[in-house]
C-alpha positions, 0 to 999 in steps of 0.5 A: 500500500501507499501511505500518505501522511499530511499536516492537514488536508481540510484546512486552507493554505499553500502547504495544505493545497500542495498536500491535496494535489499530492494526495490526488496523484497518489490516489489516481496512481494507486487505483490504476494499479489496484493498490491500496492507499491510506491518507492521514491528516494530523490537524484534521478533525477526528474521523474520516473526511472525503476530499475532492481536488482536481476531479479526484475524490479520496478519504483522509482520516483526521487525528485532531493534532493527536500525534500519539494516536497518529503515530500508533496508526502509522505503526499499525500499517507500517509493515504493509507499506511500499511507499510513504509520503510525508508532506512536511518535514515535521512529519519526517520522523514517522519515516524513521518509524516505518523504516524501523518496522519495514526496512524495505519501505521507501519514503518521500518528504516534501519541503516548502519554504521557511520551515527548512531555512533554519536547521531543523531539530535533530530528529526531524533533520534525521528523518529528512536526511534518511528519506529516499527522496525530498521535494522542494518547490524551487531551487532556492529552497533546495539549496537551503535543504542541502546547506542547512539540513545536509541532504544530498542535492541528488536526492532532491526533486524540484516539484513546483506548486500548481494552480488548482484546476478549479481556479484556472480560466477556460483555455484562451479566456482572459479574466474580465478587466475593470471598466474604464473610469473605475478606480484602479485597485492594487490587490494583496492576498495573504494571511495577516499573522503577527508571528510573520508580520506584514513586513514578511509579506511586504504589506508594510512596504505597500502601505508605505509606498501608497502616498507616492503612488496616490500623488500620481494616481489619486483614485488608487485603492489598495485591497488586502484580502486575508485576516489574522492578528496582525491586522490592527497593526497594519490598519494603524500603519495605514492611518499613520501614513495618511492612506487609511481611506484608500486601504481596505482590509477585506478579511477572509473571503470564500472562493467566489469572492476571492476570484471577484477580488482578483477580477476587479484589480489591475495589479497584484502585489506581494513584495515578500522578504522570504517566500518559498513560492507563493501560490497566490501569484499563480492565481493572479497570473492565471487571470491575466493580472500583472504581478509585483513580488519580492526579489527574494526566496523562490519568487524569482523562479516563478517569473523573470523581472519584466516578463509577467511582472516586476521584482523589487527588493524587500522594504524599498518603498520608493522602488515599489512605488515606481513599479506600481506607477509604471503599471498603473500608467500603461494599460498596454504594459499591463496587458502584455505582462498579464498575457505572459503570466497566463502563458507561464502558468499554463506551461509550467504550473498546471496541475498536469505538470505537477502530476507528471513531476510528482507522479514520477517519484511514486513509481 
């Protein structure tokens, strides 16, 4: 059988989405071979949940953060496991448990970004180093795994994130753009957590750049979709910068509302300091929206500066304002970059491409 162990599949977030995509590929492969599979979610609520993604349905058993119960469940099926997949380095020690009970079993561990940008605790690091294969979303992250976790580069496979098939527009279709005369909207989609601070995602920098942008384009609005305990601090920053009337914190929204926010904006911006990948960039690009991101982490591997959008150094509000003004003032440039982004997502970051890359590791 193939065993998949996940931090959670019912929750929102990039790692959870990556996990659902991986689970869909595993379930499809196992069914095609007549092989059993089982999925476990540490943070999912107790009981069995039915998940559907990319047109594939599969069950996952939740353990409500009960690590001991999940470890026992892993041990109970370890001897029948041909291949185990762990979608986060925090779960890697379970690979050692399976290996101890079933030396013939192989296991794979996925890494995503900041969680491997510092040395891992000893047991997690050992679990990662003993994995048969490790995945990374970008070469930048792979280099961190090599340098800080002491995993040989030859055992690391680059498997980038993918756009959800449900989110992708029909082939050849472009998202409707805002009507002429409507106030232009600059959009960020991000959680707002104090542990990360708005400065991690660059929201601080966008707010600080707004006075310069507004001096040239007085009608611009900045919309932030997402919520968290850092929101009050960011709201206060907008007040101090004198732009609180032009900034809207929309909070958490459902999928339909999120797509409407994307469709209403002219530019997507998230100049992060440390971004492992950034699935929200793929969503914006798939809808033909030019993007502005941080020239750091894995983001430069998604698009080259000046193609689907621009890359700016973290914290440089003046440089960011310049790029935003350039895009706001040139609708032809926005259209060209939007078209380039859509083509890039279709060719490099589709679910079909993910299925090929990830599926190759499972045979």
